[in-house]
C-alpha positions as CSV (number, residue, x, y, z in Angstrom):
1,X,157.6,61.4,32.3
2,X,158.4,60.2,28.8
3,X,161.4,61.9,27.2
4,X,160.6,64.1,24.2
5,X,162.6,61.8,21.9
6,X,160.2,59.0,22.8
7,X,157.1,61.1,22.4
8,X,157.8,62.3,18.9
9,X,159.3,59.0,17.6
10,X,162.0,61.0,15.7
11,X,164.9,59.0,17.1
12,X,168.2,58.7,15.2
13,X,170.2,55.5,15.2
14,X,173.0,57.3,17.0
15,X,170.5,58.4,19.7
16,X,169.3,54.8,20.1
17,X,172.9,53.6,20.5
18,X,173.6,56.2,23.1
19,X,170.4,55.4,24.8
20,X,171.2,51.7,24.9
21,X,174.6,52.4,26.5
22,X,173.0,54.7,29.1
23,X,170.3,52.1,30.0
24,X,172.9,49.6,31.2
25,X,173.3,51.4,34.5
26,X,169.6,52.1,34.9
27,X,167.2,50.2,37.1
28,X,165.8,47.1,35.4
29,X,162.2,48.4,35.5
30,X,163.2,51.7,34.0
31,X,165.0,49.8,31.2
32,X,161.9,47.8,30.4
33,X,159.7,50.9,30.4
34,X,162.0,52.8,28.2
35,X,162.5,50.0,25.8
36,X,158.7,49.5,25.4
37,X,158.2,53.3,25.1
38,X,160.8,53.5,22.4
39,X,159.0,51.0,20.3
40,X,155.6,52.6,20.8
41,X,157.0,56.1,20.0
42,X,158.6,55.0,16.7
43,X,155.6,53.0,15.5
44,X,153.2,55.9,16.5
45,X,155.3,58.7,15.0
46,X,154.1,60.8,12.2
47,X,156.8,59.3,10.0
48,X,154.9,56.0,10.0
49,X,151.7,57.8,8.7
50,X,149.2,55.9,10.8
51,X,150.5,52.5,9.6
52,X,147.8,51.9,7.0
53,X,148.0,48.6,5.1
54,X,149.3,48.9,1.5
55,X,151.0,52.3,2.2
56,X,154.5,53.7,2.8
57,X,153.5,53.4,6.5
58,X,153.2,49.6,6.1
59,X,156.7,49.4,4.5
60,X,158.2,51.4,7.3
61,X,156.4,49.3,9.9
62,X,157.4,45.9,8.4
63,X,161.0,47.1,8.1
64,X,161.1,48.3,11.7
65,X,159.6,45.1,13.1
66,X,161.9,42.9,11.0
67,X,164.9,44.7,12.4
68,X,163.6,44.4,15.9
69,X,162.9,40.6,15.5
70,X,166.5,40.2,14.2
71,X,167.9,42.2,17.1
72,X,166.0,40.1,19.5
73,X,167.3,36.9,18.0
74,X,164.2,35.4,16.4
75,X,164.2,33.4,13.2
76,X,162.0,34.3,10.2
77,X,158.7,32.5,10.6
78,X,156.7,33.6,7.5
79,X,156.1,32.3,4.0
80,X,158.5,29.7,2.5
81,X,161.1,30.7,0.0
82,X,161.8,28.5,-3.0
83,X,164.8,27.0,-1.2
84,X,162.8,26.0,1.8
85,X,163.9,28.8,4.1
86,X,161.4,31.2,5.5
87,X,160.7,34.9,4.9
88,X,159.9,37.3,7.8
89,X,156.4,38.0,6.3
90,X,153.3,36.2,5.2
91,X,151.6,37.8,2.2
92,X,147.9,38.6,2.8
93,X,146.2,39.2,-0.6
94,X,143.3,41.6,-0.3
95,X,140.7,43.5,-2.4
96,X,140.9,47.2,-1.5
97,X,137.8,49.3,-2.2
98,X,137.9,53.1,-2.1
99,X,135.1,55.6,-2.8
100,X,136.4,57.8,-5.7
101,X,135.0,61.2,-5.3
102,X,131.8,62.5,-3.6
103,X,128.9,60.3,-2.5
104,X,125.5,61.4,-3.8
105,X,122.8,60.5,-1.3
106,X,119.2,61.3,-2.0
107,X,116.4,60.2,0.2
108,X,112.7,61.0,0.1
109,X,110.0,60.5,2.8
110,X,106.5,60.9,1.5
111,X,107.7,63.0,-1.4
112,X,109.8,65.3,0.8
113,X,113.6,65.3,0.3
114,X,115.7,64.6,3.3
115,X,119.3,65.8,3.4
116,X,122.0,63.3,4.3
117,X,125.8,64.0,3.9
118,X,128.5,61.4,3.9
119,X,130.4,61.4,7.2
120,X,127.7,63.4,9.0
121,X,124.3,61.8,9.0
122,X,125.6,58.6,7.5
123,X,128.9,56.7,6.9
124,X,128.6,54.8,3.7
125,X,131.3,52.1,3.3
126,X,133.1,51.5,0.0
127,X,131.3,48.6,-1.6
128,X,133.1,45.2,-1.4
129,X,131.2,43.9,-4.5
130,X,130.2,45.2,-7.9
131,X,132.0,47.1,-10.6
132,X,133.4,50.6,-10.8
133,X,130.4,52.4,-9.4
134,X,127.4,52.0,-7.1
135,X,124.1,53.2,-8.5
136,X,121.1,52.5,-6.2
137,X,118.0,54.2,-7.4
138,X,114.8,54.7,-5.3
139,X,115.3,51.6,-3.1
140,X,112.5,51.0,-0.6
141,X,113.5,50.7,3.0
142,X,112.5,48.4,5.8
143,X,113.2,48.4,9.6
144,X,114.5,44.9,10.6
145,X,114.8,45.2,14.4
146,X,118.2,43.9,15.4
147,X,118.7,42.0,12.1
148,X,119.1,38.7,13.9
149,X,118.3,35.1,12.7
150,X,119.1,32.7,15.5
151,X,117.1,29.5,15.1
152,X,118.7,27.8,18.1
153,X,117.2,30.7,20.2
154,X,113.9,30.5,18.3
155,X,114.5,34.1,17.1
156,X,113.9,35.5,13.6
157,X,113.7,39.2,12.9
158,X,113.1,38.7,9.2
159,X,109.9,36.5,9.3
160,X,110.3,35.6,5.7
161,X,110.4,39.1,4.2
162,X,111.7,39.4,0.7
163,X,114.7,41.9,0.8
164,X,115.5,41.8,-2.8
165,X,116.1,45.3,-4.0
166,X,115.5,46.7,-0.5
167,X,117.7,48.5,2.0
168,X,117.3,47.4,5.6
169,X,117.8,49.5,8.8
170,X,118.8,47.7,12.0
171,X,119.7,48.4,15.6
172,X,123.2,47.9,16.9
173,X,124.0,45.2,19.5
174,X,121.7,42.4,20.7
175,X,118.0,42.4,21.6
176,X,119.0,42.0,25.3
177,X,121.1,45.2,25.5
178,X,118.5,47.6,26.8
179,X,117.0,45.3,29.5
180,X,120.1,43.2,30.4
181,X,118.2,39.9,30.2
182,X,116.6,37.6,27.7
183,X,117.6,35.1,25.1
184,X,121.0,36.7,24.2
185,X,123.0,36.4,27.4
186,X,121.9,39.7,28.9
187,X,124.4,42.6,28.6
188,X,127.1,40.3,27.2
189,X,127.1,40.7,23.4
190,X,126.8,37.6,21.3
191,X,128.1,37.4,17.8
192,X,124.6,38.3,16.7
193,X,125.2,41.8,18.1
194,X,128.3,42.5,16.0
195,X,128.0,44.8,13.0
196,X,129.9,42.3,10.9
197,X,127.3,39.6,11.5
198,X,124.5,42.0,10.6
199,X,126.0,42.7,7.2
200,X,126.6,39.0,6.7
201,X,123.0,38.1,7.5
202,X,121.7,40.8,5.2
203,X,123.8,39.4,2.4
204,X,122.5,35.9,3.0
205,X,119.0,37.4,2.8
206,X,119.6,39.0,-0.6
207,X,119.3,42.6,0.6
208,X,120.4,45.4,-1.6
209,X,121.9,47.2,1.4
210,X,122.0,47.6,5.2
211,X,122.4,50.6,7.4
212,X,123.1,50.2,11.1
213,X,121.7,52.8,13.5
214,X,124.5,54.1,15.6
215,X,123.9,54.7,19.3
216,X,126.9,55.4,21.5
217,X,125.9,53.1,24.5
218,X,125.2,49.9,22.6
219,X,128.0,50.5,20.1
220,X,130.4,51.4,23.0
221,X,132.0,54.2,20.9
222,X,131.0,57.5,19.5
223,X,130.1,58.6,16.0
224,X,133.7,59.9,15.3
225,X,134.9,56.3,15.6
226,X,132.2,55.1,13.2
227,X,133.0,57.8,10.7
228,X,136.8,57.4,10.8
229,X,136.6,53.6,10.6
230,X,134.2,53.4,7.7
231,X,134.6,56.2,5.1
232,X,138.2,55.4,4.2
233,X,139.5,52.3,2.3
234,X,137.7,49.1,2.9
235,X,139.5,45.8,2.7
236,X,138.4,42.2,2.3
237,X,140.3,38.9,1.7
238,X,139.8,37.3,-1.6
239,X,136.9,34.9,-1.2
240,X,135.9,32.0,-3.4
241,X,133.3,32.6,-6.1
242,X,130.9,30.2,-4.4
243,X,130.7,32.4,-1.2
244,X,127.8,34.8,-0.7
245,X,128.8,38.2,-2.0
246,X,128.5,41.2,0.4
247,X,125.5,43.5,0.1
248,X,126.3,46.4,-2.3
249,X,125.4,49.1,0.3
250,X,126.9,48.9,3.8
251,X,126.9,51.8,6.2
252,X,125.9,53.4,9.4
253,X,123.3,56.1,10.2
254,X,123.2,58.5,13.1
255,X,120.4,57.8,15.6
256,X,118.9,61.2,15.4
257,X,118.8,60.9,11.6
258,X,117.0,57.6,11.9
259,X,114.6,59.0,14.5
260,X,113.7,61.9,12.1
261,X,113.3,59.5,9.1
262,X,111.0,57.2,11.0
263,X,109.0,60.1,12.4
264,X,108.5,61.4,8.8
265,X,106.6,58.2,8.1
266,X,104.6,58.3,11.3
267,X,106.7,55.8,13.2
268,X,108.3,56.1,16.6
269,X,111.9,55.0,17.0
270,X,111.5,54.1,20.7
271,X,108.3,52.1,20.0
272,X,110.1,50.2,17.3
273,X,113.0,49.5,19.5
274,X,110.8,48.1,22.2
275,X,109.1,45.9,19.7
276,X,112.4,44.6,18.4
277,X,113.4,43.3,21.8
278,X,110.6,40.7,21.6
279,X,110.6,37.4,19.7
280,X,107.3,38.5,18.1
281,X,108.8,41.4,16.2
282,X,107.7,41.9,12.6
283,X,109.7,43.8,10.0
284,X,108.3,47.2,9.3
285,X,108.2,48.6,5.7
286,X,109.0,52.4,5.7
287,X,106.0,53.4,3.5
288,X,106.8,56.3,1.2
289,X,110.5,56.2,1.8
290,X,113.1,55.5,-0.9
291,X,116.9,55.8,-1.0
292,X,119.3,56.6,-3.8
293,X,123.0,56.3,-3.5
294,X,125.6,56.9,-6.2
295,X,129.4,57.0,-6.2
296,X,132.4,56.0,-8.2
297,X,134.4,53.1,-6.9
298,X,138.0,52.1,-7.2
299,X,138.8,48.5,-6.5
300,X,142.4,47.0,-6.6
301,X,144.0,43.8,-5.6
302,X,146.7,44.6,-3.1
303,X,149.0,42.6,-0.8
304,X,149.6,43.5,2.8
305,X,151.7,41.4,5.2
306,X,151.7,39.7,8.6
307,X,155.2,39.6,10.1
308,X,156.1,36.5,11.9
309,X,159.1,35.6,14.1
310,X,159.9,32.1,15.5
311,X,161.8,30.9,18.5
312,X,162.1,27.1,18.0
313,X,161.4,25.0,21.0
314,X,164.0,22.8,22.6
315,X,162.1,19.6,23.0
316,X,158.9,20.0,21.1
317,X,159.6,22.3,18.2
318,X,156.4,21.2,16.3
319,X,154.2,22.5,19.0
320,X,153.5,26.2,19.3
321,X,152.5,29.0,21.6
322,X,151.5,32.0,19.6
323,X,151.5,35.7,20.6
324,X,149.7,38.1,18.3
325,X,149.3,41.9,18.1
326,X,148.1,43.8,15.1
327,X,150.5,46.4,13.7
328,X,148.0,48.3,11.5
329,X,146.0,51.4,12.2
330,X,143.9,53.8,10.1
331,X,146.6,55.7,8.2
332,X,145.9,59.2,6.9
333,X,142.3,60.3,6.9
334,X,139.8,63.0,7.7
335,X,141.5,65.8,9.7
336,X,140.2,66.6,13.2
337,X,139.4,70.1,14.5
338,X,143.1,70.8,14.8
339,X,143.8,69.8,11.3
340,X,145.6,66.6,12.2
341,X,145.0,63.9,9.7
342,X,147.4,61.2,10.8
343,X,145.8,58.4,12.9
344,X,148.9,57.5,14.9
345,X,147.4,54.5,16.8
346,X,149.7,54.8,19.8
347,X,147.6,52.9,22.3
348,X,145.8,51.0,19.5
349,X,147.9,49.1,18.9
350,X,151.4,50.5,19.4
351,X,151.2,49.3,23.0
352,X,150.4,45.7,22.0
353,X,153.1,45.5,19.4
354,X,155.7,47.0,21.8
355,X,154.8,44.6,24.7
356,X,154.9,41.6,22.3
357,X,158.4,42.6,21.2
358,X,159.4,42.8,24.9
359,X,157.9,39.3,25.5
360,X,160.0,38.1,22.6
361,X,163.1,39.7,24.1
362,X,162.5,37.9,27.4
363,X,162.0,34.5,25.7
364,X,165.0,34.9,23.5
365,X,167.2,36.0,26.4
366,X,166.2,33.3,28.8
367,X,166.2,29.5,28.9
368,X,165.0,28.0,25.6
369,X,161.3,26.9,26.1
370,X,160.2,23.3,25.4
371,X,157.6,24.3,22.8
372,X,158.2,26.8,20.0
373,X,157.1,30.4,20.4
374,X,155.5,32.3,17.5
375,X,155.3,36.1,17.4
376,X,152.9,37.4,14.8
377,X,152.2,41.0,14.2
378,X,149.2,40.8,12.0
379,X,147.7,43.3,9.5
380,X,144.3,44.6,8.7
381,X,142.8,44.2,12.1
382,X,141.1,47.5,11.9
383,X,139.2,46.5,8.8
384,X,137.8,43.3,10.2
385,X,140.5,41.0,11.7
386,X,141.6,40.1,8.1
387,X,145.3,39.4,8.8
388,X,144.5,36.9,11.5
389,X,141.5,35.5,9.4
390,X,143.9,34.9,6.5
391,X,146.4,33.2,8.7
392,X,143.8,30.9,10.1
393,X,142.7,30.0,6.5
394,X,146.3,29.6,5.4
395,X,148.3,28.6,8.6
396,X,152.0,28.8,8.5
397,X,152.1,26.2,11.3
398,X,149.5,23.5,12.1
399,X,146.6,24.9,14.1
400,X,146.1,21.5,15.5
401,X,149.4,21.7,17.4
402,X,149.1,25.4,18.2
403,X,148.6,25.1,21.9
404,X,147.4,28.6,22.5
405,X,147.0,32.1,21.1
406,X,147.6,35.1,23.4
407,X,146.6,38.4,21.8
408,X,147.2,41.9,23.1
409,X,145.5,45.0,21.8
410,X,145.3,48.5,23.2
411,X,147.0,48.0,26.6
412,X,146.8,50.4,29.6
413,X,149.1,53.4,29.9
414,X,147.7,54.7,33.2
415,X,150.1,53.0,35.6
416,X,150.1,49.8,37.6
417,X,146.8,48.1,38.3
418,X,145.5,45.6,40.8
419,X,143.4,43.6,38.4
420,X,143.3,42.4,34.7
421,X,140.8,41.0,32.3
422,X,140.3,39.5,28.9
423,X,138.1,40.5,26.0
424,X,134.8,38.9,26.5
425,X,134.8,35.4,28.1
426,X,136.9,32.5,26.9
427,X,135.8,29.7,29.1
428,X,138.9,27.5,28.9
429,X,141.8,26.3,30.9
430,X,143.8,29.1,29.3
431,X,141.6,31.6,31.1
432,X,141.9,29.6,34.3
433,X,145.7,29.5,34.0
434,X,145.9,33.2,33.4
435,X,143.8,33.9,36.5
436,X,145.9,31.6,38.7
437,X,149.2,33.1,37.5
438,X,147.9,36.6,37.9
439,X,146.9,35.8,41.5
440,X,150.4,34.7,42.3
441,X,151.6,38.1,41.0
442,X,149.2,39.9,43.3
443,X,146.7,40.8,40.6
444,X,143.1,39.6,40.5
445,X,141.2,38.5,37.4
446,X,137.9,40.2,36.8
447,X,135.4,39.4,34.0
448,X,135.2,41.8,31.0
449,X,133.8,45.0,32.6
450,X,131.9,45.8,29.3
451,X,130.6,42.5,27.9
452,X,128.1,44.5,25.9
453,X,130.9,45.8,23.7
454,X,131.3,42.3,22.1
455,X,135.1,42.6,22.6
456,X,135.6,38.8,22.2
457,X,134.6,39.2,18.5
458,X,136.6,42.3,17.9
459,X,140.2,41.1,18.5
460,X,142.6,38.9,16.5
461,X,142.2,35.9,18.8
462,X,138.7,35.4,17.6
463,X,139.4,33.8,14.2
464,X,141.6,31.3,16.0
465,X,139.0,30.6,18.6
466,X,136.4,30.1,15.9
467,X,138.4,27.1,14.5
468,X,139.0,25.7,18.0
469,X,142.4,27.0,19.0
470,X,142.3,28.0,22.7
471,X,142.8,31.8,22.4
472,X,142.4,34.9,24.5
473,X,142.9,38.6,24.1
474,X,144.5,40.1,27.2
475,X,143.1,43.3,28.7
476,X,144.8,45.6,31.2
477,X,142.9,46.2,34.4
478,X,141.0,49.2,35.6
479,X,141.6,49.2,39.4
480,X,144.6,51.5,39.4
481,X,147.0,51.3,42.3
482,X,146.9,55.1,42.3
483,X,143.3,56.2,42.2
484,X,141.4,52.9,42.3
485,X,138.7,51.7,39.9
486,X,137.0,55.1,39.7
487,X,140.2,56.7,38.2
488,X,140.7,53.7,35.9
489,X,137.2,53.8,34.6
490,X,137.5,57.5,34.0
491,X,140.8,57.1,32.1
492,X,139.5,54.4,29.8
493,X,136.3,56.2,29.1
494,X,138.2,59.3,28.2
495,X,140.4,57.3,25.9
496,X,137.5,55.6,24.1
497,X,135.4,58.8,23.7
498,X,138.2,61.2,22.9
499,X,141.1,59.3,21.3
500,X,140.1,55.9,20.1
501,X,140.3,55.8,16.3
502,X,141.1,59.5,16.2
503,X,144.2,61.4,15.2
504,X,145.1,62.3,18.8
505,X,145.8,58.6,19.8
506,X,149.4,59.7,20.3
507,X,152.1,59.2,22.9
508,X,151.4,61.4,25.8
509,X,153.6,63.0,28.5
510,X,151.3,61.7,31.2
511,X,151.6,58.1,30.4
512,X,152.9,55.7,33.1
513,X,154.5,52.7,31.3
514,X,155.0,50.7,34.5
515,X,151.6,49.1,33.9
516,X,152.7,47.9,30.5
517,X,155.7,46.1,32.1
518,X,153.4,44.4,34.6
519,X,151.1,43.3,31.8
520,X,154.1,42.0,29.9
521,X,155.2,40.0,33.0
522,X,151.8,38.3,33.3
523,X,151.5,37.4,29.6
524,X,155.1,36.2,29.6
525,X,154.5,33.9,32.6
526,X,151.4,32.5,30.9
527,X,153.3,31.7,27.7
528,X,156.2,30.1,29.6
529,X,153.8,28.0,31.6
530,X,152.2,26.6,28.4
531,X,155.5,26.3,26.5
532,X,157.1,24.2,29.2
533,X,154.1,22.0,29.9
534,X,153.0,18.7,28.4
535,X,149.4,19.7,28.9
536,X,147.2,21.2,26.1
537,X,144.9,24.0,27.0
538,X,141.3,23.2,26.2
539,X,137.9,24.7,26.1
540,X,135.5,24.1,29.0
541,X,132.5,21.9,28.5
542,X,129.7,23.8,26.9
543,X,132.0,26.2,25.0
544,X,130.9,26.7,21.4
545,X,134.5,26.2,20.3
546,X,135.1,22.9,22.1
547,X,133.7,20.6,19.4
548,X,135.9,22.0,16.7
549,X,139.0,21.5,18.9
550,X,138.0,18.0,19.8
551,X,138.1,17.0,16.1
552,X,141.9,17.2,16.1
553,X,142.5,15.5,19.5
554,X,144.4,12.6,17.9
555,X,147.1,15.0,16.6
556,X,148.1,16.2,20.0
557,X,150.2,13.7,22.0
């Protein structure tokens, strides 16, 4: 059971010193568990206010992680100082957009007003474009199926429709989700199923706005997660003027609300969904429906920070193995039924940051690896992987000689497991090596148990993979030593539905941190294998990322 001091995170420096002295005599596994729990408990304490970017919680988080990196023995790995030395941090300039005051939503169907309330029927995101307010008046609406344009699959949900001045409504996930077969890899979500893609495609089409219909199964999370993730501050990296601006209106709509809206115009949601699963789908104008949305908007340029530690390699210091784990969470937001408004983010991603710190401790305490090791705790993951995206666009170290990226996000706190996985599928030697190393440790690799969640596109390894760097995001297993797969599935389902992106993602008395130690050992072994090898991990033939990596083959000796 976790000591109370760990659970609250209110730990004095004296208490930490006494704890450290007492741990010397403890069993090594207990030391590891307590050290990991200590870091989680501090980062997920109320004092850190949910670790929102550009907040006092960020300042506390960066200060704590810098201190831990120093204690471990890493060198600063961030931006360059004028004298050529490095900082601990990499500045990530962002545009922060916040809805200022109430959101006025008015919708009419055949002349009859329909009541929508922000956070209930819809979750309207603060606009990432435009001036100090959004004023959309009587915009026509159109159902666009899944909102997919995939010419390589001979798929086009738009069929040439003019979306100028119109607001689209689309289904979440891929056309294959319901049937499990078809042109989009069955249940495994492609990037076309990601909500980020749908907004991007709507912008390319010149739409005035896009609302995504939320359904728990294809989204893989409930409405509370959608609401909490979208009605607070929205961030974006500064983009060149030549890039396509986002649509002015981005948001989500509850399924039942969408069903009622369509029914008011004589349309059937289920019939439209069936039609959208076919290549022959045609956009459907919602005759007699118009939408008006008005709200004030505050937009500011802010700077958040990635924090980066470096352990220089002994023989090949200009080659890098990189560990990543995002430090940010949702900050302070809408209170839950108990009045708690701090989104502590203990599992997501206090666990990943704490395990990354322990991996750094193991590397720094052991023999110096041949290649350099980078430890990057990145920002703004919760708002669209922006910290890692910025790093990829502005790398501190050459991506061509970054051998691999090993990401960790929301690890298991339910005890030891017999298996492990990764987010999505990364068909590469990196995945093969992880599987082989895990087998030697008595754990079996299993494919992502929920490929329909599109997890490959939702973690900080993805921006690296997209530019060709071999990258994976580690996932704890579900086949618990105590209770089997049934108990593991139940525990994870409970977390996703009841705690994920909610204020009660807090350290719990019932956690068993031994599974975190085992996960650490596996990711540590993978990193050591790569760091002490002269081989370069690569993508398998047929991977969509292989061609990009191949372009830089000459830089790797």
